[in-house]
MARROLUM-990301 format. One record per residue: z, x, y of N, C-alpha, C in turn; residue number from 1. Coordinates in Angstrom, 3 decimals, decimal comma. Last residue first. Layout:
     n_zz     n_xx     n_yy    ca_zz    ca_xx    ca_yy     c_zz     c_xx     c_yy   n
        Z        X        Y        Z        X        Y        Z        X        Y NUM
...
END
This chain:
     n_zz     n_xx     n_yy    ca_zz    ca_xx    ca_yy     c_zz     c_xx     c_yy   n
    6,154   -5,930   35,581    5,449   -4,859   36,439    3,960   -5,744   36,745 251
    6,933   -6,926   33,308    7,207   -7,611   34,598    6,261   -7,240   35,642 250
    7,294   -5,255   31,463    6,558   -6,223   31,054    6,357   -6,688   32,204 249
    9,560   -3,531   32,052    8,382   -2,654   32,667    7,313   -3,922   32,269 248
   11,940   -5,126   32,177   11,466   -5,085   33,641   10,090   -4,390   33,760 247
   11,799   -5,481   29,076   11,828   -6,519   30,075   11,246   -6,362   31,869 246
   12,360   -3,037   28,793   11,261   -3,488   28,354   10,745   -4,522   29,315 245
   15,442   -3,067   29,922   14,299   -2,061   30,122   12,524   -2,330   30,339 244
   16,466   -4,965   28,462   16,436   -4,986   29,669   14,701   -4,147   30,570 243
   16,365   -3,950   25,951   15,665   -5,009   26,088   15,432   -5,432   27,741 242
   17,923   -1,212   26,681   16,382   -1,210   26,223   15,569   -2,866   26,319 241
   20,628   -2,704   26,337   19,836   -2,257   27,944   18,274   -1,801   27,503 240
   20,767   -4,316   24,400   20,843   -4,541   25,616   20,047   -4,105   26,449 239
   21,217   -1,442   22,895   20,055   -2,473   22,724   19,553   -3,515   24,140 238
   23,043   -0,029   23,682   22,091    0,319   23,862   20,486   -0,511   23,452 237
   25,407   -1,845   23,211   24,987   -1,858   24,910   23,614   -1,143   24,730 236
   25,526   -2,363   20,816   24,951   -3,081   21,229   24,289   -3,242   22,597 235
   24,295   -0,061   18,327   25,150    0,307   19,334   24,700   -0,907   20,299 234
   24,529    0,225   14,618   23,541   -0,180   16,406   24,789   -0,480   17,545 233
   26,210    2,765   13,215   26,139    1,432   13,654   25,225    1,577   14,859 232
   27,126    5,326   11,317   26,036    4,841   11,851   26,385    3,551   12,257 231
   29,989    7,236   10,288   28,921    6,259    9,944   28,465    5,604   11,661 230
   32,574    9,375    9,439   31,688    8,784   10,340   30,576    8,218    9,848 229
   33,851   10,648    7,487   34,314    9,506    8,358   33,958    8,860    9,518 228
   32,644   13,284    6,930   32,329   11,733    5,983   33,392   10,371    6,149 227
   30,284   14,334    9,178   31,548   14,153    8,391   31,533   12,604    7,820 226
   26,929   14,520    8,804   27,513   14,052    9,540   29,285   14,176    8,408 225
   25,059   17,160    7,687   25,096   16,598    8,825   26,031   15,798    9,503 224
   25,788   16,982    4,763   26,881   17,798    6,101   26,370   17,729    7,236 223
   25,309   15,350    2,044   24,483   15,795    3,332   25,866   15,900    4,320 222
   26,913   14,902   -0,425   26,009   16,422    0,119   25,660   16,692    1,168 221
   29,788   13,646    0,091   28,248   13,384    0,284   27,930   14,511    0,221 220
   32,471   13,559    0,183   32,107   12,691   -1,214   30,305   12,806   -0,669 219
   34,630   16,204    0,427   33,877   15,804    0,733   33,017   14,699   -0,252 218
   37,845   16,987    1,664   37,294   16,286    0,459   36,030   15,486    1,131 217
   39,091   17,948    3,683   38,850   18,946    2,781   37,765   17,831    1,758 216
   40,692   15,390    4,743   39,176   16,242    5,605   38,885   16,906    4,711 215
   42,843   13,585    3,736   42,451   14,990    3,271   40,741   14,957    3,747 214
   43,332   11,341    5,438   44,460   11,820    4,419   43,979   13,559    3,951 213
   40,856   10,223    6,065   41,893   11,093    7,047   42,641   11,600    6,389 212
   39,694    7,816    5,009   39,839    9,605    4,814   40,333   10,616    5,194 211
   39,789    5,998    6,577   40,762    5,954    5,346   40,249    7,210    4,413 210
   38,695    5,572    9,109   39,809    6,417    8,871   40,171    6,510    8,125 209
   35,772    5,518    9,838   36,586    4,857    8,893   37,638    5,920    8,840 208
   33,983    5,538   13,505   34,763    5,976   12,451   35,501    5,392   11,231 207
   30,528    5,574   14,442   32,044    4,985   14,291   32,541    5,610   12,602 206
   28,244    6,478   16,718   29,081    7,352   15,210   30,216    5,927   15,322 205
   24,969    4,844   17,506   26,363    5,027   17,565   27,132    5,734   16,323 204
   21,767    3,667   17,967   22,986    3,634   17,053   24,009    4,677   17,525 203
   19,057    3,024   18,113   19,896    2,400   19,155   21,236    2,636   18,556 202
   16,816    3,496   16,372   17,829    3,184   16,014   18,911    2,705   17,055 201
   13,219    1,439   17,230   14,016    2,560   17,814   15,616    2,225   16,824 200
    9,714    0,891   18,141   11,153    0,855   17,202   12,091    1,797   17,170 199
    7,833   -1,302   20,304    8,601    0,185   20,049    9,655   -0,680   19,102 198
    4,632   -2,482   21,791    6,238   -3,007   20,935    6,677   -1,299   20,530 197
    2,743   -2,171   23,008    3,444   -3,520   22,960    4,516   -3,395   22,259 196
    1,759    0,862   24,591    1,826   -0,265   23,297    2,471   -1,297   23,765 195
    0,705    2,840   26,371    0,257    1,394   26,551    0,809    0,667   25,332 194
    1,262    5,287   26,584    0,666    5,187   25,258   -0,194    3,588   25,482 193
    2,688    5,934   29,155    1,696    7,073   28,775    0,908    6,044   27,312 192
    4,640    4,081   29,030    3,613    4,069   30,607    2,411    4,853   29,722 191
    6,065    4,292   27,019    5,192    2,772   27,024    4,120    2,862   28,148 190
    7,270    6,512   27,205    6,311    6,133   25,993    5,470    5,175   26,252 189
    8,525    6,081   29,692    7,684    7,007   29,340    6,463    6,934   28,356 188
   10,480    4,137   28,551    9,490    3,991   29,755    8,528    5,071   29,971 187
   12,123    5,684   26,436   11,446    4,468   26,192   10,314    4,258   27,427 186
   13,759    7,717   27,065   12,488    8,241   26,654   11,236    6,413   26,470 185
   16,273    7,146   27,784   16,051    8,167   28,278   13,838    8,068   28,387 184
   17,161    4,538   25,369   16,320    4,289   26,811   16,014    5,386   27,627 183
   14,683    6,079   22,562   15,885    5,799   23,467   15,665    5,374   24,698 182
   13,196    7,135   19,786   12,618    6,677   20,839   14,468    6,014   21,710 181
   12,885    8,814   17,748   13,609    8,994   18,344   13,138    8,390   19,844 180
   10,630    6,934   16,067   11,268    8,115   16,118   11,486    8,640   17,708 179
    7,418    5,133   17,009    8,867    5,128   16,607    9,624    6,742   16,266 178
    4,755    2,546   17,827    5,922    3,757   18,277    7,236    3,927   17,564 177
    2,696    1,034   15,784    4,346    0,714   16,593    4,860    2,410   16,513 176
   -0,087   -0,931   16,185    0,270    0,971   16,442    2,055    0,505   17,123 175
   -1,800   -2,953   13,989   -0,794   -2,887   15,267   -0,501   -1,322   15,445 174
   -5,320   -3,582   14,022   -4,507   -3,075   13,388   -3,046   -3,077   14,527 173
   -7,330   -4,644   15,810   -7,700   -4,427   14,258   -6,244   -4,563   13,722 172
   -7,226   -3,558   18,241   -6,368   -4,767   18,012   -6,432   -4,943   16,604 171
   -8,018   -1,136   18,390   -8,870   -2,211   18,921   -8,203   -3,714   18,339 170
   -7,492    1,488   17,052   -7,085    0,286   16,609   -7,483   -1,000   17,051 169
   -8,439    3,610   19,020   -9,044    3,118   17,841   -8,546    1,878   16,968 168
   -5,761    3,065   21,012   -7,510    2,470   21,438   -8,594    2,878   20,454 167
   -3,911    3,586   19,627   -4,071    2,223   19,735   -5,463    2,271   20,467 166
   -4,392    6,256   18,901   -4,605    5,384   17,935   -4,448    4,473   18,554 165
   -4,356    7,477   21,388   -5,707    7,875   20,811   -5,683    6,705   19,842 164
   -1,437    7,067   21,599   -2,621    6,462   22,655   -3,703    6,690   22,144 163
   -0,860    8,773   19,896   -0,258    7,549   19,831   -1,145    6,519   20,796 162
   -1,365   11,385   20,818   -1,799   10,616   19,507   -1,727    9,224   19,442 161
    0,251   11,299   23,441   -1,087   11,605   23,493   -1,412   11,052   22,116 160
    3,115   10,944   22,147    2,263   10,347   23,072    0,874   10,305   23,084 159
    4,635   12,618   20,537    3,301   12,270   19,992    2,503   11,030   20,728 158
    6,771   13,375   22,086    5,978   14,551   21,841    4,792   13,605   21,366 157
    7,667   10,619   21,588    7,524   10,925   23,408    6,642   12,389   22,959 156
    8,325   10,108   18,913    7,512    9,517   19,596    6,549   10,269   20,752 155
    9,349   13,512   17,436    9,669   12,387   17,978    8,440   11,565   18,871 154
    7,763   14,929   15,696    9,200   14,817   15,223    9,631   13,580   16,238 153
    4,285   13,468   15,091    5,416   14,769   16,156    6,695   14,202   15,307 152
    2,601   11,693   14,766    2,794   12,958   14,041    3,506   14,137   14,999 151
    3,423    9,629   16,296    2,068   10,191   16,701    2,189   11,646   16,097 150
    5,274    8,104   14,348    5,663    8,794   15,791    4,684    9,928   16,407 149
    5,014    4,961   13,596    4,428    6,115   13,419    4,615    7,074   15,051 148
    3,986    1,947   11,537    4,632    2,769   12,146    4,595    3,931   12,315 147
    1,354    0,080   11,475    1,355    1,648   11,320    2,441    1,884   12,374 146
    0,395   -3,396   10,292    0,963   -2,417   11,288    0,986   -1,389   10,830 145
   -0,802   -4,795    8,394   -0,870   -5,370    9,894   -0,216   -4,269   10,527 144
   -3,997   -3,998    6,170   -2,528   -3,722    6,565   -2,363   -4,191    7,911 143
   -6,079   -3,956    5,203   -5,786   -5,231    5,537   -3,963   -5,240    5,979 142
   -7,518   -2,152    4,801   -6,943   -2,486    3,351   -5,681   -3,803    3,436 141
   -9,448   -1,378    6,578   -9,790   -2,094    5,214   -8,763   -2,589    4,601 140
   -6,896   -0,277    7,739   -7,371   -1,608    8,659   -7,964   -2,058    7,380 139
   -6,320    1,958    6,567   -5,228    0,915    6,257   -5,789   -0,467    7,505 138
   -8,373    3,258    6,825   -8,201    3,081    5,276   -7,155    1,925    5,651 137
   -8,209    3,558    9,511   -9,699    3,261    8,984   -9,010    2,485    7,677 136
   -6,061    5,656    9,525   -5,974    4,075   10,061   -7,223    3,471    9,590 135
   -7,193    7,606    8,413   -6,658    7,272    7,515   -5,673    5,868    8,236 134
   -9,213    8,483    9,961   -9,497    8,051    8,589   -8,288    7,423    7,998 133
   -6,849    9,398   12,132   -8,212    8,187   12,075   -8,819    8,032   10,801 132
   -5,238   11,418   10,756   -4,752   10,227   11,239   -5,909    9,198   11,352 131
   -5,262   13,288    8,368   -6,503   13,031    9,107   -6,417   11,455    9,428 130
   -3,657   14,378    6,868   -4,085   15,248    6,875   -5,308   14,636    7,947 129
   -0,235   12,310    7,084   -1,493   12,373    6,532   -2,074   13,357    7,377 128
    2,207   12,123    8,156    1,750   13,676    7,394    0,893   13,217    7,052 127
    2,903    9,783    9,240    3,008   11,474   10,194    2,073   12,427    9,406 126
    2,736    7,924    7,225    1,768    8,107    8,104    1,372    9,601    8,722 125
    5,223    7,912    6,776    4,321    8,618    5,822    2,653    9,047    6,608 124
    5,952    5,169    8,651    6,332    7,232    9,070    5,802    8,195    8,008 123
    4,317    2,495    6,569    5,789    3,434    7,729    5,725    4,988    8,272 122
    2,561    0,057    7,212    2,610    1,251    6,835    3,751    2,167    7,289 121
    3,393   -3,073    6,608    3,468   -2,112    7,549    3,733   -0,997    6,879 120
    2,641   -7,189    6,124    2,831   -5,610    5,645    2,823   -4,259    6,321 119
    3,667   -9,930    6,276    3,405   -9,235    6,934    3,745   -7,504    6,290 118
    2,235  -12,405    3,589    3,073  -11,783    4,429    2,682  -10,464    5,012 117
   -0,283  -12,729    2,254   -0,149  -12,553    3,347    0,970  -12,880    4,108 116
    0,422  -10,344   -0,150   -0,242  -11,313   -0,186   -0,439  -11,813    1,641 115
    1,590   -8,168   -1,343    2,302   -8,841   -0,521    1,281  -10,375   -0,041 114
    0,105   -7,702   -3,790    1,262   -8,431   -4,146    2,111   -9,076   -2,993 113
   -2,369   -6,531   -1,953   -2,591   -7,772   -2,891   -1,224   -9,002   -3,547 112
   -0,963   -4,287   -0,919   -1,093   -5,596   -0,533   -1,248   -6,893   -0,802 111
   -0,063   -3,167   -3,408    1,141   -3,472   -2,705    0,110   -4,688   -2,392 110
   -3,228   -2,509   -4,311   -1,759   -3,489   -5,089   -0,510   -3,898   -4,287 109
   -3,304   -0,422   -1,895   -4,281   -1,979   -2,550   -3,334   -3,072   -3,023 108
   -1,875    1,589   -2,441   -1,679    1,070   -0,979   -2,617   -0,236   -1,438 107
   -2,863    2,538   -4,622   -1,659    1,950   -4,573   -1,520    1,547   -3,689 106
   -5,571    3,123   -3,815   -5,465    2,432   -4,780   -3,901    1,506   -5,433 105
   -5,387    5,376   -1,643   -5,843    3,923   -1,688   -5,210    3,166   -2,953 104
   -2,833    6,478   -0,741   -3,113    6,458   -2,000   -3,558    5,312   -1,825 103
   -3,893    8,763    2,034   -3,592    7,564    1,837   -3,367    7,345    0,711 102
   -2,634   12,842    1,470   -3,906   11,323    2,121   -2,926    9,914    1,743 101
   -1,419   14,365    0,988   -1,022   13,716    1,928   -1,977   12,172    2,322 100
   -1,676   15,405   -1,465   -2,384   16,039   -0,481   -1,784   15,516    0,468  99
   -1,126   13,235   -3,778   -0,284   14,791   -3,342   -0,395   15,649   -2,236  98
   -0,908   10,536   -1,746   -1,653   11,402   -2,332   -0,794   12,431   -2,788  97
    1,511    7,865   -0,515    0,217    8,756   -0,184   -0,317    9,427   -1,735  96
    2,594    4,509    0,654    2,166    5,980   -0,542    0,997    6,456   -0,545  95
    4,933    2,929    2,180    3,806    3,761    2,187    3,552    4,613    1,304  94
    6,206   -0,357    3,765    6,186    0,811    2,790    4,932    2,063    3,443  93
    7,948   -3,155    5,044    7,409   -1,506    5,052    7,516   -0,548    4,463  92
    7,189   -6,516    4,482    7,636   -5,256    4,303    7,284   -4,013    4,664  91
    8,386   -9,558    5,906    7,413   -8,575    5,711    7,920   -7,017    5,145  90
   10,630  -11,488    6,154    9,012  -11,281    6,789    8,046  -10,531    6,328  89
   12,099  -12,515    2,948   11,412  -11,640    4,220   10,104  -11,862    5,015  88
   12,821  -14,317    1,321   12,596  -15,054    2,463   12,274  -14,178    3,451  87
   13,381  -13,833   -1,381   14,223  -13,908   -0,795   13,672  -14,461    0,459  86
   10,539  -12,725   -2,120   11,476  -14,220   -2,645   12,698  -14,848   -2,328  85
   10,458  -10,313   -1,261    9,593  -11,674   -0,850    9,790  -12,896   -0,964  84
   12,325   -9,013   -2,311   12,188   -9,082   -0,890   11,743  -10,130   -0,253  83
   11,520   -9,088   -5,091   12,608   -9,618   -4,487   12,629   -9,916   -2,790  82
    9,236   -7,485   -4,700    8,923   -9,245   -5,077   10,204   -9,678   -5,072  81
    9,795   -4,851   -3,839    8,822   -5,717   -2,966    9,176   -7,348   -3,542  80
   11,118   -4,456   -6,304   11,828   -4,447   -5,004   11,220   -5,306   -3,963  79
    9,033   -4,177   -7,899   10,149   -4,888   -8,571   10,879   -5,422   -6,893  78
    7,645   -2,150   -6,756    6,916   -3,744   -6,788    8,258   -4,393   -6,914  77
    9,154   -0,116   -6,875    8,801   -0,291   -5,476    8,100   -2,225   -5,961  76
    9,330    0,361   -9,973   10,430    0,271   -9,221   10,546   -0,974   -7,495  75
    6,810    1,437  -10,082    7,151   -0,027  -10,516    8,494   -0,494  -10,187  74
    6,855    3,531   -8,707    6,093    2,871   -8,153    6,738    1,385   -8,587  73
    8,780    5,327  -10,579    8,924    5,279   -9,218    8,087    3,868   -8,485  72
    7,036    5,248  -12,884    8,233    4,814  -12,629    8,951    4,012  -11,455  71
    4,699    6,855  -11,908    4,657    5,350  -12,383    5,724    4,815  -12,072  70
    6,177    8,278   -8,818    5,684    8,660  -10,512    5,302    6,807  -10,677  69
    4,257    8,823   -5,175    5,667    8,324   -6,509    4,895    8,452   -7,711  68
    5,117   10,251   -2,563    3,678   10,217   -3,981    4,541   10,270   -4,612  67
    6,184   10,715   -0,469    5,779    9,727   -0,677    4,431    9,604   -2,018  66
    9,324   13,010   -0,038    7,960   12,941    0,102    7,443   11,089   -0,606  65
   12,650   12,507    0,259   11,571   13,500    0,828   10,367   12,787    0,325  64
   14,370    9,407   -1,387   14,382   10,382    0,019   12,845   11,422   -0,319  63
   13,390    6,773   -2,841   14,022    7,801   -2,906   13,686    8,805   -1,279  62
   11,338    4,307   -2,561   12,816    4,726   -3,685   13,532    5,504   -4,108  61
   11,604    2,132    0,094   11,046    3,502   -0,129   12,676    3,521   -1,270  60
   10,529   -0,417    1,472   10,580   -0,129    0,625   10,708    1,578   -0,035  59
   12,560   -2,385    4,196   12,011   -1,140    4,070   11,890   -0,996    2,479  58
   11,784   -5,216    5,598   12,607   -4,611    4,781   11,940   -3,360    3,952  57
   11,590   -7,152    8,337   11,542   -6,429    7,597   11,881   -5,010    6,406  56
   12,423   -9,872   10,145   12,892   -9,142    9,157   11,894   -8,411    8,350  55
   12,556  -12,175   12,858   11,580  -11,665   11,794   12,336  -10,727   10,878  54
   15,647  -14,419   13,561   14,431  -13,457   13,912   13,695  -12,356   12,950  53
   17,552  -15,343   12,157   16,591  -15,868   13,026   15,436  -15,207   13,374  52
   19,818  -14,223   10,072   18,938  -13,807   11,302   18,197  -15,070   11,028  51
   21,261  -14,977    7,543   21,806  -14,988    8,448   20,760  -15,501    9,348  50
   19,744  -14,768    4,771   20,457  -15,681    5,555   20,699  -16,333    6,890  49
   19,101  -12,072    5,168   18,088  -13,364    5,335   18,633  -14,586    5,676  48
   21,323  -10,397    5,037   20,291  -10,835    6,568   19,547  -11,616    6,816  47
   21,832  -11,570    2,306   22,795  -12,035    3,376   22,069  -11,846    4,902  46
   19,488  -10,208    1,061   19,984  -11,686    0,975   20,967  -11,963    1,990  45
   19,860   -7,694    1,572   18,908   -8,319    1,814   18,958   -9,735    2,102  44
   22,154   -6,744    0,554   22,014   -7,311    1,728   20,875   -7,721    2,659  43
   22,004   -7,504   -2,146   23,162   -8,004   -1,718   23,145   -8,311    0,541  42
   20,020   -5,488   -2,688   19,960   -7,224   -2,971   20,799   -8,095   -2,140  41
   20,027   -2,582   -0,406   20,838   -3,696   -1,508   20,328   -4,862   -1,881  40
   17,138   -1,013    0,864   18,569   -1,850    1,175   18,254   -2,058   -0,509  39
   15,277    1,513    0,465   15,246    0,187    0,102   16,668    0,043   -0,100  38
   15,970    4,419    3,105   15,738    3,613    1,884   15,580    2,319    1,129  37
   15,827    6,725    5,861   15,346    5,150    5,338   15,113    5,199    3,645  36
   16,393    9,607    6,187   15,056    8,596    6,757   14,524    7,449    6,426  35
   19,023   10,078    5,239   17,769   10,450    4,555   16,262    9,829    4,788  34
   20,356    8,529    6,661   20,608   10,207    6,840   19,222   10,402    6,061  33
   19,943    5,998    6,132   19,485    6,171    7,263   18,891    7,790    7,617  32
   20,447    4,236    3,809   20,575    5,745    3,788   19,823    6,488    5,163  31
   18,484    1,311    3,600   19,693    2,030    3,717   19,278    3,496    4,129  30
   17,154   -1,166    6,249   16,784   -0,231    5,449   18,863    0,236    5,190  29
   14,707   -3,609    7,686   16,584   -3,442    7,335   15,965   -2,419    6,276  28
   14,221   -3,765   11,225   13,649   -3,101    9,775   14,865   -3,165    9,378  27
   13,788   -6,899   13,324   14,430   -5,751   12,555   14,185   -5,054   11,154  26
   12,579   -8,063   16,265   12,318   -8,037   14,865   13,564   -7,114   14,596  25
   13,655   -8,585   18,855   12,362   -9,011   18,632   12,207   -9,072   16,868  24
   16,912   -7,831   20,560   15,620   -7,483   19,418   14,654   -8,676   18,829  23
   18,727   -8,778   21,940   17,798   -8,922   22,574   16,284   -8,097   21,456  22
   21,214   -9,422   21,021   21,572   -8,609   22,245   20,195   -7,936   22,972  21
   21,552  -10,850   18,576   22,006  -10,813   19,744   22,099  -10,433   21,187  20
   20,156   -8,856   16,750   19,883  -10,065   17,523   20,620  -10,581   18,563  19
   22,261   -6,560   16,676   20,724   -6,581   17,247   19,804   -8,028   17,562  18
   23,821   -7,303   15,572   23,969   -7,166   16,681   23,315   -7,058   17,801  17
   23,351   -8,521   13,054   23,387   -9,672   14,060   23,972   -8,880   15,219  16
   22,066   -6,186   12,163   21,422   -7,189   11,913   21,543   -7,737   12,985  15
   24,861   -4,271   12,063   23,885   -3,774   12,888   22,494   -5,047   13,030  14
   26,381   -6,114    9,880   26,875   -6,224   11,484   25,529   -5,381   12,328  13
   24,278   -5,764    7,368   24,197   -7,572    8,365   24,723   -7,280    9,829  12
   22,642   -2,662    8,074   24,092   -3,385    7,543   23,566   -4,818    8,799  11
   21,003   -0,774    8,711   21,096   -0,482    7,836   22,454   -1,149    7,171  10
   17,890   -1,217   11,155   19,279   -1,288   10,933   19,332   -0,847    9,544   9
   15,760   -0,597   14,150   16,218   -0,237   12,705   17,736   -0,575   12,154   8
   14,546   -2,890   15,804   15,591   -2,300   15,508   15,950   -1,858   14,269   7
   11,929   -3,801   17,949   12,074   -3,574   16,560   13,037   -2,726   16,839   6
   10,499   -5,537   20,642   11,437   -4,580   19,950   12,194   -4,700   18,760   5
    7,515   -6,213   22,461    8,396   -6,141   21,344    9,423   -5,350   20,790   4
    6,636   -7,005   25,598    6,871   -5,418   24,705    8,037   -5,934   23,561   3
    4,516   -9,017   26,739    5,771   -8,526   26,771    5,531   -7,727   25,477   2
    2,664   -9,080   30,277    2,955   -8,567   28,672    4,270   -8,115   28,375   1
END
């Protein structure tokens, strides 16, 4: 049984690195520090023009929650249209009501818009109050996949629920474990859950020295990472995880 590797990416370089070192699919984002946002039109076009593996484009107009205004939802619809017309394999998105339940009406609108392209409900699923009810709703809506950490901060912590979701799904919808999956946790996650695919960032910090002249100046309100650091896909980590997943598949 082959175990697929989806790598979360935020640049053309990330995507090229991921494909070269064994990713089966990429999820294309921007704003990693904010949990992933809709990438730019230029990035979408260049990635689709360059890669040969499937490309799932994140559609998320802002950080924080997933209950959107009418104007935000219109922007999402335009972004979905552009991504699919540009040749994206599919879309990753999620819309919730104020109480955290699935916004069935808007999710159905998205499904109708996406048609036969792949449709992934992202980690908005991890804050739904009734995960098994939400799963059945997404099955009924015709979504292809759910990206989830098992409603925990990290997928390894959520392995028990992930296993139950995979059993409950019964091949009607794919369960894609994600969040904090790395070369130290991936084997345990696969063994505990029985999953057939994983989602991982596999990034490391890179340095842009152009801000060295004055480190006291800040360009971002996000203080978790200094302005001279940014993340890039780590080729060694992608290669190592590919090898590990191949080894598990051959057992």
